[in-house]
Phi, psi and omega in degrees: 000148175224183181241147176292129181294336184272311186247350178082002179291148174289136180223159173239150179255125180248127181277121181281165179301332183286347182100347177278155178259137183245126174282130181232150174300142186290341184286125176282145181239126173275135182212164173252125180299139177197118184300340179256013186292163182279336181266143170243122187230161174252125181278158179302336179268010174090015179262153175262129182227157173247153179181184178241142179301138178205111182305331180255022185296156184275351182235158176237138178213177180232147175275135175303135179293337176298337179278341185241345184287130180289348179245022183303325183298333179287348180254355181283145176283147181265000000 
């Protein structure tokens, strides 16, 4: 685990299928997969998935830190 250089939040780095690494919030989220779900998550194996929050969910994912960091715009490519 590491910390965001901008806001200090704990993050994990997930390697995506594309080979790039995505900073994600360290908190794991249990979810049930649903292509129309409200959540967009990054799975531990680097896939992007949709689903709905479910404490007893069958899957685990992480929220992209770009979605929650108050300073995310300063790191986006133009």
